[in-house]
C-alpha positions as CSV (number, residue, x, y, z in Angstrom):
1,M,2.7,-24.1,-15.5
2,I,-0.9,-22.9,-15.2
3,S,-3.4,-23.0,-18.0
4,R,-4.0,-19.8,-19.9
5,K,-7.7,-20.2,-19.3
6,Y,-7.2,-19.6,-15.6
7,L,-5.0,-16.6,-16.3
8,Y,-7.7,-15.2,-18.6
9,L,-10.2,-15.6,-15.8
10,I,-8.0,-13.9,-13.3
11,A,-7.6,-11.0,-15.7
12,L,-11.4,-10.8,-16.2
13,A,-12.0,-10.8,-12.5
14,R,-9.5,-7.9,-12.1
15,E,-10.6,-5.8,-15.1
16,K,-14.3,-6.6,-14.9
17,H,-14.6,-6.1,-18.7
18,F,-14.0,-8.6,-21.4
19,G,-12.3,-6.0,-23.7
20,R,-9.9,-4.8,-21.1
21,A,-9.1,-8.3,-19.8
22,A,-8.4,-9.4,-23.4
23,A,-6.1,-6.4,-24.0
24,A,-4.3,-7.2,-20.7
25,C,-3.7,-10.7,-21.9
26,H,-2.8,-9.6,-25.4
27,V,-5.6,-11.7,-27.1
28,S,-8.8,-10.9,-28.8
29,P,-12.1,-10.6,-26.8
30,S,-13.4,-13.6,-28.7
31,T,-10.4,-15.7,-27.8
32,L,-10.8,-14.8,-24.1
33,S,-14.5,-15.4,-24.2
34,S,-14.0,-18.8,-25.9
35,A,-11.4,-19.8,-23.3
36,I,-13.8,-18.9,-20.4
37,R,-16.5,-21.1,-22.0
38,D,-14.0,-23.9,-22.4
39,L,-13.1,-23.5,-18.7
40,E,-16.8,-23.6,-17.7
41,T,-17.3,-26.8,-19.8
42,E,-14.2,-28.4,-18.2
43,L,-15.3,-27.6,-14.7
44,G,-19.0,-28.2,-15.2
45,V,-20.1,-24.9,-13.7
46,A,-20.9,-21.4,-14.8
47,V,-18.2,-19.0,-13.7
48,V,-19.5,-15.8,-15.3
49,E,-22.9,-14.2,-15.0
50,R,-24.1,-14.2,-18.6
51,G,-25.2,-11.0,-20.4
52,K,-24.3,-8.7,-23.2
53,Q,-21.6,-7.3,-21.0
54,F,-19.6,-8.6,-18.1
55,A,-22.1,-8.7,-15.2
56,G,-19.9,-10.3,-12.5
57,L,-18.8,-13.8,-11.4
58,T,-21.0,-16.5,-10.0
59,A,-20.3,-17.8,-6.6
60,E,-18.6,-20.8,-8.2
61,G,-16.6,-18.4,-10.4
62,R,-15.3,-16.5,-7.4
63,S,-14.1,-19.8,-5.9
64,V,-12.4,-20.7,-9.1
65,V,-10.7,-17.3,-9.3
66,E,-9.4,-17.6,-5.7
67,Y,-8.0,-21.0,-6.5
68,A,-6.5,-19.8,-9.8
69,Q,-4.9,-16.8,-8.0
70,R,-3.2,-19.2,-5.6
71,M,-2.0,-21.4,-8.4
72,A,-0.6,-18.5,-10.3
73,A,1.2,-17.2,-7.2
74,S,2.7,-20.7,-6.5
75,A,3.7,-21.0,-10.2
76,E,5.4,-17.6,-10.0
77,G,7.1,-18.6,-6.8
78,L,8.5,-21.7,-8.3
79,K,9.8,-19.8,-11.3
80,Q,11.5,-17.4,-8.9
81,E,13.0,-20.3,-7.0
82,L,14.4,-21.9,-10.1
83,S,15.7,-18.7,-11.4
84,S,17.4,-17.7,-8.1
85,L,19.3,-21.1,-8.1
86,R,20.6,-20.4,-11.6
87,D,21.1,-16.6,-11.9
88,G,20.1,-15.1,-8.6
89,L,16.7,-13.5,-7.8
90,T,15.0,-12.0,-10.9
91,G,11.5,-10.7,-11.6
92,R,9.4,-7.7,-10.6
93,L,8.7,-6.7,-7.0
94,R,5.2,-5.2,-6.6
95,L,4.8,-3.0,-3.5
96,G,1.8,-1.1,-2.3
97,V,2.6,1.8,0.1
98,I,0.4,4.1,2.1
99,P,0.9,7.8,1.1
100,T,2.6,8.8,4.3
101,A,5.3,6.2,3.9
102,L,6.1,6.9,0.2
103,T,9.3,8.8,1.0
104,V,10.8,6.7,3.8
105,V,10.1,3.4,1.9
106,A,13.0,4.3,-0.3
107,A,15.3,3.1,2.4
108,L,13.8,-0.4,2.0
109,T,13.6,-0.5,-1.8
110,A,17.1,0.9,-2.2
111,S,18.7,-1.7,0.1
112,F,16.7,-4.5,-1.6
113,A,17.8,-3.2,-5.0
114,R,21.5,-3.2,-4.0
115,R,21.2,-6.8,-2.9
116,H,19.1,-8.0,-5.9
117,A,20.2,-5.9,-8.9
118,R,18.3,-8.0,-11.4
119,V,14.9,-7.3,-9.8
120,T,12.8,-4.4,-11.1
121,A,10.3,-2.8,-8.7
122,E,6.9,-1.2,-8.9
123,V,5.9,1.0,-6.0
124,L,2.2,2.1,-5.9
125,S,0.6,4.7,-3.6
126,L,-2.6,3.0,-2.3
127,T,-4.9,3.1,0.7
128,T,-4.6,0.5,3.3
129,D,-7.8,-1.3,2.2
130,E,-6.5,-1.4,-1.4
131,I,-3.2,-2.8,-0.3
132,L,-4.7,-5.6,1.7
133,A,-7.3,-6.4,-1.0
134,R,-4.6,-6.6,-3.7
135,L,-2.4,-8.7,-1.5
136,R,-5.2,-11.2,-1.0
137,R,-5.7,-11.3,-4.8
138,F,-2.0,-11.8,-5.3
139,E,-1.7,-8.6,-7.2
140,L,1.0,-7.3,-4.8
141,D,3.9,-9.0,-3.2
142,A,3.9,-6.9,-0.1
143,G,2.7,-3.6,1.3
144,I,3.7,-0.9,3.7
145,V,1.0,0.0,6.2
146,Y,0.5,0.9,9.8
147,V,1.1,-2.1,11.9
148,E,-2.3,-1.9,13.6
149,S,-4.0,-2.2,10.2
150,A,-2.5,-5.6,9.5
151,Q,-3.7,-7.7,12.4
152,A,-6.2,-9.8,10.5
153,A,-5.9,-13.6,10.0
154,G,-3.8,-14.6,7.0
155,L,-1.4,-11.6,7.2
156,S,2.1,-11.3,8.5
157,I,3.6,-7.9,9.5
158,V,7.2,-6.9,10.2
159,P,7.4,-3.6,12.1
160,I,10.1,-1.5,10.6
161,W,10.0,2.0,12.1
162,R,8.1,4.1,14.6
163,E,7.6,7.8,14.2
164,R,5.7,10.8,15.5
165,H,3.7,13.3,13.5
166,V,4.3,17.1,13.6
167,L,2.2,20.1,13.0
168,L,3.2,21.7,9.8
169,T,2.4,25.4,9.8
170,A,3.4,28.9,8.6
171,A,6.6,30.2,10.2
172,N,5.0,33.6,10.8
173,G,1.6,32.2,11.9
174,R,0.0,32.0,15.2
175,F,2.2,29.1,16.5
176,A,5.5,30.9,15.6
177,G,8.2,30.4,18.2
178,R,6.5,27.4,19.8
179,E,8.4,24.2,20.4
180,A,5.3,22.1,21.0
181,V,1.6,22.4,20.3
182,S,-1.2,20.2,21.9
183,W,-3.5,18.2,19.7
184,A,-6.4,20.3,21.1
185,E,-4.7,23.5,19.9
186,A,-3.9,21.9,16.5
187,A,-7.6,21.2,16.1
188,T,-8.3,24.9,16.0
189,A,-6.0,25.6,13.0
190,S,-7.2,25.7,9.3
191,L,-6.2,22.1,8.5
192,C,-5.3,20.4,5.3
193,L,-5.5,16.6,5.9
194,L,-5.5,13.4,3.9
195,T,-8.9,12.1,2.8
196,P,-11.0,10.1,5.2
197,D,-10.4,6.8,3.4
198,M,-6.7,7.0,4.3
199,Q,-5.6,5.1,7.4
200,N,-3.4,8.1,8.5
201,R,-6.4,10.3,8.5
202,K,-8.5,7.7,10.5
203,T,-5.7,7.6,13.1
204,I,-5.4,11.4,13.3
205,D,-9.2,11.6,13.7
206,A,-9.1,9.1,16.6
207,V,-6.5,11.2,18.4
208,F,-8.6,14.3,18.0
209,A,-11.6,12.4,19.2
210,G,-9.6,11.3,22.2
211,V,-9.0,14.9,23.3
212,G,-12.6,15.9,22.6
213,A,-11.9,17.9,19.5
214,N,-14.3,17.9,16.6
215,V,-12.3,18.7,13.5
216,T,-13.5,19.7,10.1
217,P,-10.5,20.0,7.7
218,M,-10.8,23.0,5.4
219,L,-9.0,21.0,2.6
220,E,-8.6,17.3,2.0
221,T,-6.3,15.5,-0.5
222,N,-5.0,12.0,-1.1
223,S,-1.5,13.3,-1.8
224,I,1.3,14.1,0.7
225,I,2.9,16.3,-2.0
226,S,-0.3,18.3,-2.4
227,I,-0.4,18.8,1.4
228,L,3.1,20.2,1.4
229,A,2.3,22.5,-1.5
230,H,-0.9,23.8,0.2
231,V,0.8,24.3,3.5
232,G,3.6,26.1,1.7
233,S,1.1,28.6,0.4
234,G,0.8,29.9,4.0
235,H,-3.0,29.5,4.3
236,W,-3.3,26.0,5.7
237,S,-1.6,23.9,8.4
238,S,-1.3,20.1,8.4
239,I,-0.3,17.0,10.4
240,V,2.3,14.8,8.8
241,P,4.9,12.2,9.7
242,R,8.3,13.7,10.5
243,S,9.9,11.2,8.2
244,V,8.3,13.0,5.2
245,L,10.1,16.2,6.0
246,E,13.4,14.3,6.7
247,Q,13.2,12.9,3.2
248,V,11.9,15.8,1.0
249,G,12.5,18.8,3.3
250,T,10.3,21.4,4.9
251,P,8.7,23.8,2.4
252,P,10.1,27.4,2.6
253,G,8.3,29.7,5.1
254,V,7.0,26.6,7.0
255,I,8.0,25.1,10.4
256,A,7.4,21.7,12.0
257,I,6.2,21.7,15.6
258,E,6.1,18.7,18.0
259,L,2.5,17.5,18.8
260,V,1.9,16.7,22.5
261,E,-0.9,16.0,24.9
262,P,-0.9,13.3,24.0
263,A,2.5,12.3,22.6
264,V,1.6,9.6,20.0
265,D,3.7,7.6,17.7
266,W,2.8,5.2,14.9
267,A,4.4,1.9,14.0
268,T,4.7,1.2,10.3
269,G,5.8,-2.1,8.7
270,L,5.9,-4.6,5.8
271,V,2.8,-6.7,5.4
272,T,2.7,-9.9,3.4
273,L,0.4,-12.9,3.2
274,A,1.1,-15.5,5.8
275,R,2.0,-18.3,3.4
276,E,4.5,-21.1,3.7
277,P,6.7,-21.4,1.9
278,Q,7.0,-17.8,0.9
279,A,8.0,-16.9,-2.6
280,P,11.7,-16.1,-2.9
281,M,10.9,-12.4,-3.8
282,V,8.7,-12.1,-0.7
283,A,11.1,-13.9,1.6
284,S,14.0,-11.7,0.5
285,L,12.0,-8.6,1.0
286,V,11.0,-9.7,4.5
287,A,14.6,-10.4,5.4
288,E,15.6,-6.9,4.1
289,A,12.8,-5.3,6.2
290,R,14.0,-7.1,9.3
291,E,17.6,-5.8,8.8
292,L,16.2,-2.3,8.2
293,A,14.2,-2.5,11.4
294,E,17.3,-3.4,13.4
295,A,19.2,-0.4,11.8
296,F,16.4,2.0,12.7
297,E,16.4,0.7,16.3
298,K,20.1,1.4,16.7
299,P,20.9,4.7,18.4
300,A,22.2,7.4,16.0
């Protein structure tokens, strides 16, 4: 449905190495290199910067890759459409998720799996920037991000849930017995936070800046599980979505305290490329996300 030469070029653009791209395509490096040269001859342009090693794509090459990615995505969508007419939806769902949503996203993947039992799923923990970049390269079907992060042209976002963050701290620490803590007070704790490249951290930093607090975390990590483990040691405090604790539990000896002044909540949703028609896999996931959003909105 799409020439292998274009698939080889997509792999080369992704791997940025002839050997790795060839391995990903299950061919020899010489076969891949020969196919790329054939493609250049066919198109009449150089697509790869020449050198002993891969040095990048030419401007024309980048345009060809973008076109090839769209062709490959359309071909995959057609295969899904034909398969769904015959046997129901099949294939592999590729979902990128920001770390703070890795636990609650199970509600979406589980409901999708129950409806589409023949689909396998791959859930990757990625930063917002990585999710959006991989979406645009058609390496993901969808992503879970903060709604405010997906307002760019070419993207479609379905808000699913809203949540507040809490201060996670030692039960016998300085905030013991408190029902609420202000953001300004939280800024004075020995904080363990996500790394600055994470959207959650950027949002937390913005709230601190809004209350005039200059925060220097004592420990940074790109893993929510690592945050829970470090806070559980009793030495650090952190700020995490309440949904994380609802899914995996609060570590022993730790309490979760409401953050106020200001009271801030975040909207998280499913982001996809704004394409018509959508591939059946994506359309089915969007429909599932909308149903889940309605369920979250209903009073308990």
